[in-house]
C-alpha positions, 0 to 999 in steps of 0.5 A, a space after each residue: 459699119 459699126 465704126 460709122 454708127 459709133 461716130 454718129 452716136 458720138 456726134 449726136 451725143 456731142 450735139 445734145 451736150 452742146 445744145 444743153 450747155 447753150 440753153 443753160 448759158 442763156 437761162 443763167 444770163 437771163 436770170 442774172 441780168 434781171 436784177 442787175 439793172 435794178 440793184 445798185 452795188 455799193 463797194 465798202 472797204 473796211 480798214 483798222 481805222 476807217 471805212 470807205 464806201 463807193 456810195 453815200 447817198 441812198 434812195 428809199 425803195 431801191 435795192 442795194 447790194 453791199 460788197 464788203 472787203 476787210 483790208 484790216 488786220 483784225 476782224 470787223 463787222 458792219 451794221 446798217 442802222 437808221 439815221 442817227 438819233 441823238 447821241 448814238 456814240 454813247 450807246 453800247 453794242 447791244 443797243 446798236 444791235 437791237 437797232 440794226 
């Protein structure tokens, strides 16, 4: 009789775990899918002598997700700046950091 009760407890516990996992999976799927359609993913690849982007035109008010990969041999950084105003090439990094 006790073997039967132990099997029943194990089966009941397995069912509870299975239901919890399904509920967690559905919850995560619902949370993850919400913003995916509203956000454009932009893949950016940095190299030692260049930058490649999967997208170059952006719309105001649309959220974007930037996935940046450094394929260079040295560390790089990326900054999002407003459209060029005058000659920005002569600015030092401190001035560019203030604009970012």
